[in-house]
Structure formats: structure tokens, C-alpha cells
C-alpha positions as CSV (number, residue, x, y, z in Angstrom):
1,M,0.0,0.0,0.0
2,K,1.3,3.5,-0.9
3,L,2.3,5.8,1.9
4,A,-0.4,8.3,1.0
5,N,-3.1,5.7,1.1
6,R,-1.8,4.3,4.4
7,I,-1.7,7.7,6.0
8,F,-5.2,8.4,4.6
9,V,-6.6,5.1,5.9
10,N,-5.0,5.4,9.3
11,L,-6.2,9.0,9.8
12,I,-9.6,8.2,8.5
13,G,-9.7,5.3,10.9
14,I,-8.9,7.6,13.8
15,V,-11.4,10.3,12.6
16,V,-14.2,7.8,12.1
17,F,-13.5,6.0,15.3
18,S,-13.4,9.3,17.2
19,S,-16.6,10.6,15.5
20,L,-18.5,7.4,16.2
21,L,-17.2,7.3,19.8
22,A,-18.3,11.0,20.2
23,A,-21.7,10.2,18.6
24,L,-22.1,7.2,20.9
25,V,-21.2,9.2,24.0
26,G,-23.6,11.9,22.8
27,A,-26.4,9.5,22.3
28,I,-25.8,8.0,25.7
29,L,-25.7,11.4,27.3
30,I,-28.9,12.5,25.5
31,S,-30.7,9.3,26.5
32,R,-29.6,9.6,30.1
33,A,-30.5,13.3,30.2
34,L,-34.0,12.7,28.8
35,K,-34.5,9.7,31.1
36,S,-33.4,11.7,34.1
37,E,-35.6,14.6,33.2
38,A,-38.6,12.3,32.6
39,F,-38.2,10.5,35.9
40,S,-37.6,13.7,37.7
41,R,-40.9,15.0,36.3
42,V,-42.8,11.8,37.1
43,A,-41.4,11.9,40.7
44,N,-42.6,15.5,41.1
45,D,-46.0,14.6,39.5
46,L,-46.4,11.9,42.1
47,K,-45.8,14.4,44.8
48,S,-48.3,16.8,43.2
49,A,-50.9,14.0,43.0
50,R,-50.4,13.3,46.7
51,L,-50.9,17.0,47.4
52,F,-54.0,17.0,45.2
53,L,-55.5,14.2,47.3
54,D,-54.4,15.9,50.5
55,D,-56.3,19.0,49.3
56,R,-59.4,16.9,48.9
57,I,-58.9,15.4,52.3
58,E,-58.5,19.0,53.7
59,E,-61.8,19.9,52.2
60,L,-63.4,16.9,54.0
61,V,-61.7,18.0,57.2
62,I,-63.2,21.5,56.9
63,Y,-66.6,20.1,56.2
64,S,-66.4,17.7,59.1
65,Q,-65.4,20.5,61.5
66,L,-68.3,22.6,60.4
67,R,-70.8,19.8,60.7
68,A,-69.5,18.8,64.1
69,Q,-70.1,22.3,65.3
70,G,-73.5,22.5,63.5
71,T,-72.4,25.4,61.2
72,E,-72.4,23.7,57.9
73,G,-75.7,25.1,56.7
74,G,-75.5,27.5,53.8
75,I,-72.1,26.3,52.8
76,I,-71.8,25.0,49.2
77,M,-68.9,22.7,48.5
78,E,-67.5,22.1,45.0
79,N,-66.7,18.5,45.9
80,A,-69.4,17.4,48.3
81,P,-68.7,14.2,50.3
82,D,-70.4,11.0,49.1
83,L,-71.0,9.9,52.7
84,S,-71.6,12.2,55.7
85,M,-73.0,11.5,59.2
86,L,-72.8,12.3,62.9
87,I,-71.6,9.4,65.0
88,E,-72.9,9.0,68.6
89,K,-71.3,6.0,70.1
90,D,-73.9,5.5,72.9
91,L,-76.9,5.4,70.5
92,D,-77.9,2.3,68.7
93,T,-78.1,3.8,65.2
94,S,-76.6,3.1,61.9
95,A,-73.9,5.6,62.8
96,S,-73.0,3.5,65.8
97,V,-72.4,0.6,63.4
98,L,-69.9,2.7,61.5
99,W,-68.3,3.8,64.9
100,R,-67.8,0.2,65.9
101,F,-66.2,-0.7,62.6
102,L,-63.9,2.3,62.7
103,S,-62.8,1.7,66.2
104,E,-62.4,-2.1,65.9
105,K,-61.3,-2.7,62.3
106,S,-59.5,0.5,61.5
107,E,-58.3,1.5,65.0
108,I,-59.7,5.0,64.7
109,S,-60.7,6.9,67.9
110,L,-63.9,9.0,67.9
111,E,-62.3,11.3,70.5
112,K,-59.7,12.9,68.2
113,P,-59.6,14.1,64.6
114,A,-58.5,11.6,61.9
115,N,-58.3,11.5,58.1
116,G,-56.8,9.7,55.2
117,F,-57.8,6.5,53.4
118,V,-60.1,3.7,54.6
119,V,-61.6,0.5,53.2
120,F,-65.3,-0.2,53.8
121,P,-67.0,-3.5,52.9
122,V,-70.2,-3.2,50.8
123,Q,-72.1,-4.9,53.6
124,L,-71.1,-2.3,56.0
125,L,-72.3,0.5,53.7
126,E,-75.7,-1.3,53.4
127,N,-75.9,-1.6,57.2
128,I,-75.4,2.1,57.6
129,G,-78.0,3.0,55.0
130,F,-75.8,3.8,52.1
131,D,-77.4,3.3,48.6
132,I,-75.3,0.4,47.4
133,A,-77.2,0.3,44.1
134,W,-75.0,3.2,43.2
135,L,-72.0,0.8,43.4
136,K,-73.2,-1.5,40.7
137,E,-71.5,0.6,38.0
138,K,-68.3,0.9,40.0
139,T,-65.3,-1.3,40.1
140,L,-65.1,-2.8,43.6
141,C,-62.0,-3.9,45.4
142,E,-61.4,-7.5,46.1
143,M,-63.8,-9.2,48.5
144,D,-66.6,-6.6,47.7
145,R,-64.9,-3.7,49.4
146,T,-64.6,0.0,48.6
147,L,-61.8,2.6,49.1
148,W,-62.6,6.0,50.5
149,L,-61.1,9.4,51.3
150,F,-62.3,10.3,54.8
151,S,-62.2,12.9,57.6
152,L,-63.3,12.3,61.2
153,Y,-63.8,15.3,63.6
154,P,-65.3,15.4,67.1
155,G,-67.4,18.5,68.0
156,K,-70.2,19.7,70.3
157,L,-72.9,17.9,68.2
158,G,-70.9,14.6,68.0
159,T,-68.2,13.2,65.8
160,A,-68.7,14.2,62.2
161,F,-67.6,11.7,59.5
162,S,-67.3,12.7,55.9
163,A,-65.9,10.6,53.0
164,I,-65.5,10.6,49.2
165,L,-65.8,7.3,47.3
166,L,-62.7,6.6,45.1
167,N,-64.1,3.5,43.3
168,G,-65.1,4.7,39.8
169,N,-64.4,8.3,40.7
170,E,-63.6,9.4,37.2
171,E,-64.1,13.0,38.0
172,L,-61.4,13.0,40.6
173,V,-58.7,11.3,38.5
174,T,-59.7,13.3,35.4
175,D,-59.3,16.6,37.4
176,L,-55.9,15.3,38.8
177,Q,-54.8,14.3,35.2
178,E,-55.7,17.8,33.9
179,V,-53.8,19.5,36.8
180,L,-50.7,17.4,36.1
181,F,-50.7,16.9,32.4
182,G,-53.4,19.0,30.8
183,T,-55.7,17.4,28.2
184,S,-53.2,16.8,25.4
185,L,-53.0,13.5,23.7
186,Y,-49.9,11.8,22.3
187,G,-51.1,9.8,19.4
188,K,-54.5,8.4,20.5
189,K,-53.6,8.2,24.1
190,P,-53.2,10.8,26.9
191,F,-49.6,11.7,27.4
192,G,-49.9,11.4,31.2
193,T,-52.1,9.1,33.2
194,V,-53.3,8.8,36.8
195,T,-54.6,5.7,38.7
196,I,-55.8,4.9,42.1
197,F,-55.5,1.2,43.0
198,C,-57.5,-0.6,45.8
199,G,-55.1,-3.4,46.5
200,D,-53.7,-4.3,43.1
201,T,-56.9,-3.4,41.2
202,R,-57.5,-0.2,39.2
203,I,-60.7,1.4,40.7
204,A,-60.2,4.9,39.3
205,T,-57.9,5.6,36.3
206,T,-57.4,7.5,33.1
207,V,-55.3,4.7,31.5
208,L,-56.9,3.5,28.3
209,G,-57.0,-0.1,27.1
210,P,-56.2,-1.3,23.6
211,G,-59.7,-0.5,22.4
212,G,-59.7,3.0,23.8
213,E,-61.8,2.0,26.9
214,V,-60.9,3.1,30.4
215,A,-58.9,0.3,32.0
216,F,-61.1,-0.2,35.1
217,G,-60.5,-3.5,36.9
218,T,-57.1,-4.3,35.4
219,K,-54.3,-5.3,37.7
220,V,-50.9,-3.8,38.4
221,S,-47.9,-5.8,37.3
222,A,-46.5,-8.4,39.6
223,V,-43.1,-6.7,40.0
224,V,-44.8,-3.4,41.0
225,R,-47.2,-5.2,43.3
226,K,-44.3,-6.8,45.2
227,K,-42.2,-3.6,45.4
228,V,-45.0,-1.2,46.4
229,L,-48.0,-3.1,47.9
230,E,-46.1,-5.9,49.7
231,Q,-42.8,-4.2,50.6
232,G,-44.2,-0.6,51.0
233,G,-41.6,0.9,48.7
234,V,-41.8,3.5,45.9
235,W,-41.4,2.5,42.3
236,L,-39.7,4.9,39.9
237,D,-39.0,3.2,36.6
238,R,-40.4,2.2,33.3
239,A,-43.4,-0.2,33.7
240,F,-45.8,-2.0,31.3
241,V,-49.2,-0.4,32.0
242,V,-52.0,-2.3,30.4
243,D,-50.7,-2.3,26.8
244,D,-47.8,0.1,26.6
245,Y,-44.7,1.2,28.4
246,Y,-44.9,4.2,30.7
247,L,-42.3,6.0,32.8
248,S,-44.0,5.5,36.0
249,A,-44.1,6.4,39.7
250,Y,-46.0,4.3,42.3
251,E,-46.3,4.7,46.0
252,P,-48.5,2.9,48.6
253,I,-51.8,4.1,50.0
254,K,-52.0,3.4,53.7
255,D,-54.9,3.3,56.1
256,P,-54.7,5.1,59.5
257,G,-53.2,1.9,61.0
258,G,-50.3,2.0,58.5
259,E,-51.4,-1.0,56.4
260,N,-50.9,-0.9,52.6
261,I,-54.4,-0.9,51.2
262,G,-53.8,0.6,47.7
263,I,-51.4,2.3,45.3
264,L,-51.3,5.8,43.9
265,Y,-49.8,5.9,40.3
266,V,-48.8,8.6,37.8
267,G,-47.0,8.0,34.6
268,V,-46.1,9.4,31.2
269,L,-45.9,7.6,27.9
270,E,-42.3,6.4,27.2
271,Q,-42.9,6.6,23.5
272,K,-42.9,10.5,23.6
273,Y,-39.4,10.5,25.2
274,L,-38.2,7.9,22.8
275,D,-39.4,10.0,19.9
276,V,-37.7,13.1,21.4
277,Q,-34.5,11.0,21.8
278,N,-34.7,9.7,18.2
279,R,-35.2,13.3,16.9
280,A,-32.2,14.4,19.0
281,L,-30.1,11.6,17.7
282,A,-31.2,12.4,14.1
283,I,-30.1,16.0,14.7
284,L,-26.8,14.8,16.1
285,S,-26.3,12.5,13.1
286,G,-27.2,15.4,10.8
287,I,-24.4,17.4,12.4
288,T,-21.9,14.5,12.8
289,L,-22.1,13.1,9.2
290,P,-21.4,16.4,7.4
291,T,-18.7,17.2,9.9
292,L,-17.2,13.7,9.3
293,G,-17.3,14.4,5.6
294,L,-15.4,17.6,6.0
295,L,-12.9,15.9,8.3
296,I,-12.4,13.1,5.7
297,F,-11.8,15.7,3.0
298,G,-9.4,17.6,5.3
299,V,-7.5,14.3,6.0
300,F,-7.2,13.7,2.3
301,L,-5.7,17.1,1.7
302,I,-3.3,16.7,4.7
303,S,-2.2,13.2,3.6
304,K,-1.5,14.5,0.1
305,W,0.4,17.5,1.5
306,I,2.5,15.3,3.7
307,V,3.2,12.6,1.1
308,K,4.0,14.9,-1.9
309,P,7.6,15.6,-1.0
310,I,8.1,12.0,0.3
311,S,6.7,10.7,-3.0
312,A,9.1,12.9,-4.9
313,L,11.9,11.5,-2.7
314,A,10.8,7.9,-3.4
315,E,10.7,8.4,-7.1
316,A,14.1,9.9,-7.1
317,S,15.4,6.9,-4.9
318,E,14.0,4.5,-7.5
319,R,15.9,6.3,-10.3
320,V,19.1,6.3,-8.2
321,A,18.6,2.6,-7.5
322,G,18.4,2.1,-11.3
323,G,21.8,3.8,-11.7
324,E,20.6,7.4,-12.6
325,F,23.1,9.2,-10.3
326,D,22.4,12.6,-11.9
327,T,18.9,12.6,-10.3
328,K,17.9,15.7,-8.3
329,V,14.8,16.2,-6.3
330,R,13.2,19.4,-7.6
331,H,10.2,19.6,-5.3
332,Q,10.6,22.0,-2.5
333,G,8.9,21.1,0.8
334,K,6.9,23.7,2.6
335,T,8.4,22.9,6.0
336,I,11.9,23.3,7.2
337,E,12.1,19.6,7.9
338,F,11.2,18.6,4.4
339,R,13.5,21.1,2.8
340,T,16.3,19.9,5.0
341,L,15.6,16.3,4.1
342,L,15.5,16.9,0.3
343,H,18.6,19.0,0.5
344,S,20.4,16.2,2.4
345,F,19.1,13.7,-0.2
346,N,20.5,15.7,-3.1
347,T,23.8,16.1,-1.3
348,M,23.9,12.3,-0.6
349,I,23.2,11.5,-4.3
350,S,26.1,13.8,-5.3
351,A,28.4,12.0,-2.8
352,I,27.2,8.6,-4.1
353,K,27.8,9.6,-7.7
354,N,31.4,10.7,-6.9
355,R,32.0,7.5,-5.0
356,E,30.5,5.4,-7.8
357,D,32.8,7.1,-10.3
358,M,35.7,6.4,-8.0
359,L,34.6,2.7,-7.6
360,V,34.2,2.3,-11.3
361,Q,37.8,3.5,-11.8
362,K,39.1,1.3,-9.0
363,N,37.2,-1.7,-10.3
364,S,38.6,-1.2,-13.7
365,Q,42.1,-1.1,-12.2
366,L,41.3,-4.3,-10.2
367,E,40.0,-6.0,-13.2
368,D,43.2,-5.2,-15.1
369,A,45.3,-6.4,-12.1
370,N,43.2,-9.6,-11.8
371,R,43.5,-10.3,-15.5
372,D,47.3,-9.9,-15.2
373,Y,47.2,-12.1,-12.1
374,Q,45.2,-14.8,-13.9
375,E,47.5,-14.7,-16.9
376,L,50.5,-14.9,-14.7
377,L,49.1,-17.7,-12.6
378,S,48.1,-19.6,-15.7
379,F,51.5,-19.1,-17.3
380,V,53.4,-20.1,-14.2
381,T,51.3,-23.1,-13.4
382,H,51.6,-24.4,-16.9
383,E,55.3,-23.9,-17.0
384,L,55.7,-25.5,-13.5
385,N,53.4,-28.4,-14.5
386,N,55.5,-29.1,-17.5
387,S,58.8,-28.9,-15.6
388,I,57.4,-31.0,-12.7
389,G,56.3,-33.6,-15.3
390,S,59.8,-33.9,-16.7
391,L,61.3,-33.9,-13.2
392,L,58.8,-36.5,-11.9
393,L,59.6,-38.7,-15.0
394,N,63.3,-38.6,-14.4
395,V,62.9,-39.3,-10.6
396,M,60.6,-42.3,-11.4
397,M,63.2,-43.7,-13.8
398,L,65.8,-43.5,-11.0
399,S,63.3,-45.1,-8.6
400,D,62.4,-48.1,-10.8
401,G,66.0,-48.8,-11.8
402,T,65.7,-47.8,-15.5
403,V,69.0,-46.0,-15.4
404,G,70.6,-48.5,-13.1
405,V,70.3,-50.2,-9.8
406,L,70.6,-47.8,-6.8
407,Q,72.1,-48.7,-3.5
408,A,69.8,-48.8,-0.4
409,E,70.8,-45.3,0.8
410,Q,70.5,-43.9,-2.7
411,D,67.1,-45.5,-3.2
412,E,65.8,-44.0,0.1
413,V,66.8,-40.5,-1.0
414,V,65.2,-41.0,-4.4
415,Q,61.9,-42.1,-2.8
416,Q,61.9,-39.0,-0.6
417,I,62.5,-36.9,-3.7
418,L,59.7,-38.7,-5.5
419,R,57.2,-38.0,-2.7
420,D,58.3,-34.4,-2.5
421,V,57.9,-33.9,-6.2
422,E,54.4,-35.6,-6.2
423,R,53.3,-33.2,-3.4
424,F,54.6,-30.3,-5.4
425,R,52.8,-31.6,-8.4
426,D,49.5,-31.8,-6.4
427,M,49.9,-28.3,-5.2
428,V,50.7,-27.0,-8.7
429,R,47.7,-28.9,-10.1
430,N,45.4,-27.2,-7.5
431,Y,46.8,-23.8,-8.6
432,L,46.2,-24.8,-12.2
433,N,42.6,-25.8,-11.5
434,I,42.0,-22.6,-9.5
435,S,43.3,-20.7,-12.5
436,R,41.0,-22.6,-14.9
437,L,38.1,-22.1,-12.4
438,E,38.5,-18.3,-12.2
439,K,39.1,-18.0,-16.0
440,G,36.0,-20.1,-16.7
441,T,37.9,-22.7,-18.7
442,L,37.2,-25.6,-16.3
443,K,34.1,-27.0,-18.0
444,F,31.3,-29.1,-16.4
445,R,30.5,-32.1,-18.6
446,P,28.4,-34.7,-16.7
447,E,28.0,-38.3,-17.8
448,S,26.5,-41.4,-16.3
449,V,29.3,-43.6,-14.9
450,D,30.1,-46.2,-12.4
451,L,31.9,-43.8,-9.9
452,K,33.9,-46.5,-8.2
453,K,35.2,-48.1,-11.3
454,V,35.8,-44.9,-13.4
455,V,37.0,-42.4,-10.8
456,V,37.7,-43.8,-7.3
457,L,39.8,-47.0,-8.1
458,P,42.0,-45.1,-10.6
459,V,42.7,-42.5,-7.8
460,I,43.6,-45.2,-5.3
461,S,45.8,-47.0,-7.9
462,R,47.6,-43.7,-8.7
463,L,48.3,-43.1,-5.0
464,K,49.1,-46.7,-4.1
465,S,52.8,-46.1,-3.4
466,R,52.0,-43.2,-1.1
467,I,49.4,-45.3,0.7
468,E,51.9,-48.1,1.2
469,H,54.5,-45.7,2.4
470,R,52.1,-44.4,5.0
471,Q,51.2,-48.0,5.9
472,M,47.4,-47.2,5.8
473,R,44.8,-49.7,4.8
474,V,41.9,-48.8,2.5
475,D,38.4,-50.0,3.7
476,W,35.5,-50.1,1.3
477,E,31.8,-49.7,2.2
478,W,30.5,-49.6,-1.3
479,K,27.5,-51.9,-1.2
480,D,25.6,-50.7,-4.2
481,E,26.8,-49.9,-7.7
482,A,27.0,-46.2,-7.6
483,V,26.0,-45.0,-11.1
484,L,26.0,-41.2,-11.0
485,S,25.7,-38.4,-13.5
486,V,29.0,-36.6,-12.8
487,D,31.9,-34.9,-14.5
488,T,34.6,-37.6,-14.1
489,E,37.5,-35.2,-14.4
490,L,36.1,-33.0,-11.7
491,M,35.3,-35.9,-9.4
492,D,38.8,-37.2,-9.9
493,I,40.1,-33.8,-8.5
494,C,37.7,-34.2,-5.5
495,Y,38.8,-37.7,-4.7
496,S,42.5,-37.0,-5.3
497,N,42.4,-34.1,-2.9
498,L,40.4,-35.9,-0.2
499,V,42.6,-39.1,-0.3
500,I,45.8,-37.0,-0.4
501,N,44.5,-35.0,2.7
502,A,43.8,-38.4,4.4
503,L,47.4,-39.5,3.7
504,K,48.8,-36.2,5.0
505,Y,46.9,-35.9,8.2
506,G,45.3,-39.3,8.9
507,K,46.6,-42.5,10.4
508,E,46.1,-46.3,10.1
509,W,43.0,-46.4,7.7
510,I,41.1,-44.7,4.9
511,R,37.4,-45.5,4.4
512,L,35.6,-45.0,1.1
513,S,31.8,-45.4,1.1
514,A,28.8,-44.6,-1.0
515,R,25.1,-44.9,0.1
516,K,21.9,-43.8,-1.4
517,H,19.5,-41.7,0.8
518,E,16.2,-40.1,-0.4
519,G,17.3,-39.5,-4.0
520,W,20.8,-38.5,-3.1
521,W,24.2,-40.2,-3.1
522,I,26.3,-39.6,0.0
523,L,29.9,-40.2,-0.9
524,E,32.3,-40.4,2.1
525,V,36.1,-40.3,2.4
526,A,37.1,-40.8,6.1
527,N,40.4,-41.4,7.8
528,G,41.7,-42.4,11.2
529,G,43.6,-40.0,13.4
530,T,42.9,-37.0,15.6
531,P,39.4,-35.5,14.9
532,I,39.3,-31.9,13.7
533,P,37.9,-29.6,16.4
534,G,34.3,-28.6,15.8
535,E,35.0,-24.8,16.0
536,K,37.5,-25.1,13.1
537,I,35.3,-27.1,10.7
538,P,33.6,-24.0,9.2
539,L,37.1,-22.7,8.1
540,L,37.9,-25.8,6.0
541,F,36.2,-25.0,2.7
542,K,37.4,-21.4,2.4
543,K,40.0,-20.3,-0.1
544,F,43.6,-20.5,1.3
545,S,42.3,-21.8,4.6
546,R,44.8,-24.1,6.4
547,L,44.4,-25.5,10.0
548,V,48.0,-26.7,10.3
549,K,51.0,-24.5,9.7
550,S,53.0,-26.4,7.0
551,D,54.7,-25.9,3.7
552,D,52.8,-28.9,2.5
553,G,49.9,-27.4,0.5
554,A,48.3,-24.0,-0.1
555,G,44.8,-24.4,1.4
556,L,43.1,-24.7,-2.0
557,G,42.0,-28.4,-2.2
558,L,38.8,-28.3,-0.1
559,Y,37.8,-24.9,-1.6
560,L,38.1,-26.5,-5.0
561,I,36.1,-29.5,-3.9
562,R,33.2,-27.3,-2.6
563,K,33.0,-25.4,-5.9
564,I,32.9,-28.7,-7.9
565,I,30.2,-30.3,-5.7
566,E,28.1,-27.2,-5.8
567,R,28.3,-27.3,-9.6
568,H,26.9,-30.9,-9.4
569,G,23.9,-29.4,-7.4
570,G,25.1,-30.9,-4.1
571,E,27.0,-29.9,-1.0
572,V,30.0,-31.0,1.0
573,W,30.7,-31.1,4.8
574,C,33.0,-32.4,7.4
575,E,32.3,-34.4,10.6
576,S,34.6,-35.2,13.4
577,L,34.4,-38.9,14.3
578,E,35.4,-40.5,17.6
579,N,38.7,-41.7,16.1
580,G,39.1,-39.7,13.0
581,T,37.5,-37.3,10.4
582,S,34.9,-37.8,7.7
583,F,34.4,-35.7,4.5
584,D,31.0,-36.2,2.9
585,M,29.8,-35.2,-0.6
586,K,26.1,-35.1,-1.3
587,I,25.2,-35.4,-5.0
588,P,21.7,-35.9,-6.6
589,S,21.0,-39.2,-8.3
590,S,20.4,-37.4,-11.6
591,I,21.3,-33.9,-12.7
592,V,18.9,-31.8,-14.8
593,D,20.3,-28.3,-14.6
594,A,20.8,-25.6,-17.2
595,R,24.1,-24.9,-15.6
596,A,25.4,-28.2,-16.9
597,V,26.5,-26.5,-20.1
598,Q,28.0,-23.5,-18.4
599,S,31.6,-23.0,-17.2
600,L,32.5,-23.0,-13.6
């Protein structure tokens, strides 16, 4: 990916993530603020509803006071009580029946004022002369009971009792709803609703059912019943009311004895706040998305501005990498840092060009020197090889008695000379092969041959006298007929060098083996003697590398072997044995390589 695109993508990722995070935080804050405001309002509405009922109770208290004193005549009350009487406890009247119920069941004394909520059975109302036919259209509490607001006040005429029936009191809850929420609808439902429960049953409510009917007689939810009616707590949370969710507040209604006998409820439709929230989120999105678009466009411009000088620098670097050292970066950065960078780049390119020119000149000189060296090496090795050949021939004639029989002491000297000349010949041959290798005249011509028969046995035969002189035995572990595709001349060089090394540095035995393993031939030349230390093994196959200080060799043999085996597509390595050293050559069973026709 291009730098401009990467910077753009990364910055866009940061901007988008930040914007989405800000939008999410904004949405959460909006939701919490609306929810907090809604529940704060509902809690205040519940307090207002309680004050509204307290005002009705206060009206009953005033009426009871006036009646107990006999001064109620001529007073017109807007909310007249549904039940009003004077109670004299000593008289056997219907009022005395009410007195006994109040004192025994509700623990209300006739000797001091009392007010609040009370539950009366329908049977009691009938016994005191109340027209119960009026109750047929009302929703009763469980067990045929009714819920009342009441006031009890003792005076000179007796104890005055006044009460308002709450069952089916649509006027009261409608007035309370208008006071709290007005008459507005949200959709087809009132925005705010009010309910008075007797126990867990709606006996007075403005909540509408699915068909638009008032939901008299329906029950409060089980979770609200447990929280408010059974535990006496206040509920302030969303609740499912009949057929919709409301943000609701419930508190218990208690009788004078402190028993929970009902519930007062106010609530507002949750849907209105959800719609307000959705509109707020839509506005937030309407602000966020264009802002995000502007930020993306700004990021695009910034990324282009940042990358433009860097792109010019990258293009110039590619041209320099291609050898165009006259390249100059023409673009001028708009910041000090970019200008400094581009100036330093141009200075560096000038320095590289000067150094390149110098290296070309030096390389040309080195090529001339190397060519002279190769020609000199080739000439010297050829001349030495020819001279050594003549010298070796003459020494061998002395050794085998062609020119006369030598005495024992003379023969010993001749044999020593013969061995020295052979070692010198081996060293010269290595130099000659290195010369051919570096000049590219040492060709690779593989052919399929029996390696032991064509290469290894002739090498052992050629070095037989030296093997006998060192008194070393040759062990063979050549179980299979090793037919390989190799260059016999090059493999002769490998085996000659390895066997000669074994004769120089080994003792007692030389082991020659060949085994086939997973499509490869492993060719081993091992010898007895002191193992080579492990830390010195990596040095063996380097040019002019020698582990022993000696005039016997130049450190070229193993290097030449490595190059030859690599040309065969294989590898060579050395392992230290418990009582000697092993050199292994790994060569593929068949060679199919375009390099087979190339020079080394």
C-alpha cells in the first residue's frame, strides 16, 4: 500500500472512530438526560398527585369541622362528600355501626380528629343505610370492598364523619390528570395518566386499554405489586401499563393503621421521550455526518500535503537505484524539515555519484590487475606443471632402476625426492585448476558412470605407493553400484584431494563409502587419526584456509572440492568422528540443470 493511502486510511480510521465514539457518547448522554428529566418529572408529578388528594382530604376536614359544630348550613362545597353523618357511640343507630367498625377494624378513635384512606365492605355500607345500588356501575376492590377518602372530627354535636368514594371516581382522577398533564394526547392516548388502586386493582384511572376503553378492573404488574404493595416501597422506573410502556411512579396508599391498602400511580408515555430521543439523535447524526465528511476531505488534503515531497523522494530513490546518479529532487517542501531532508538527499546523491565514479575507476584497475594475475598464474602453473612432469619422469626412472640399480641409501633418498615432487605436483595442479576455475575454462561435462570403477579406483591406484608408504589400509563400504551423472575429471580432482589429505593428516586407515538416501548419493572419504575440532570445521572449505602450519599445500584443495560439488547441485561437509575425520559429498542421483553447459 502506498504511503499516501496508508496515512489516509489510518487518519480516516482515527477520525471515524473518534466521531463514532463521540456520537455514541452523545447518544448515551442524550438518552440519560432525557430519562433523568422524565423520571424527575414523574417523581414531582407523584408528589403533586399526593398534594391534590391531600387537598381533597383537607376539604373533607373543613366540612367535618363545620358539621360537628353545626355550622355547615348554607355552605356550598364544590366537591361534596359522598358519605356524611354524625356518630354518637352510645346510641344504637346506623352511625353507631360505623363507629364500631372504625374503632375495631381501622383502629380510629372518635375522640380525636383523623383523616386519610379507609376501606369499607359493601355490607357495612348497606348496614349504615348507604345506597349500594350506586355501586353496581363501580369497580369494587377484592372481597366486595370500597376505598374512601375520609375525615373524622369530634365536636359539640358529636363526631362528624365525611368521605368521598374513590371507586369509579372518574371526575377526581380526570381533574388530577388535567392538573398534572393537561388534556393533550400523544397519538391516540393521553400523554400522562393517573390511577388509584385498591389493593392491586384499578378502581379509578385515566389509563386507556387497547380498544380505547378506560382500564377499570385491570391489575398492576406483579413486580410493581411486590415492590409497592407488599414491601411498601416507591417504584420509579419504566413499567408496562395495560398495553404500553410508561415512565411510572407508584407509592403505597396506607390506612390510619399503617397497612398498605392501595397504590397511587402517575406516569407518562415512554414513546414520547423515545421520539424526542430519536429526533435528537437524528439532529446529532445530521451534524456528525457532514462534519465527518469535512474531516475526511481535510484528512485527504493533509495526507497529500505530507506525502507529496516524500513521493518525490521515493521516485528519485528508484531512479538512483536504477543507476541514474544525476537525479535531483526538484520539489521544495513547505516545511523546514522537508526542505532539510530533500537538500540532504541531493547532497547524498552527489556523494554517491562521486563514490560510484571512483569505484568504477578502482574496479577497472582491479579487473586489469586480476587479469594480469590470472594470466601470470596460468602461465606459471603451466610452466611449472611441464617442468614438474619432466622432473617426476626422471625421478621415477631412477626409482624403478631404469637407469641403473641404486644402493639402499640412494634409493631411500630417491623415494623421498619422488614423494616431495608428487606433493609439489599436487599443489601446482590445484593452482592450475583454480586458474582454470577463475578464468572459466574448467568446464562441467556430466555423464552417467560407475563412480567407483571410473573415478575412485584409478585415484587409489595412482596413489598406491604413497598409501603403502604411510602404511594405511583402505576400507570399502561400497555396497551398491554407484552409477551417477558426474563430471569424471572434476570428481577425480575431488577424490584425489580428499585421499591426499587423508594421507597427509590421517593414520592407520582410509574408508571409502557410497550410500543412497532419499534421492541423493552420500559419498564419504574418512580417515583415522585426531578429529578436527568442531569450531575449526567452518574454516575448512574457504580459499587459502589451512588449519595446520605447514609448507605442504596452499589451502586450495577443499575450496576447489566445494566449488565442484556445488556445480553438481550438491553440498560437502566435514564431521569429526570418535577416532578420525569424515568428509561427505552429497550429489543428486540425476542432474537436470541448465548450468550443466556453463563453465564453472
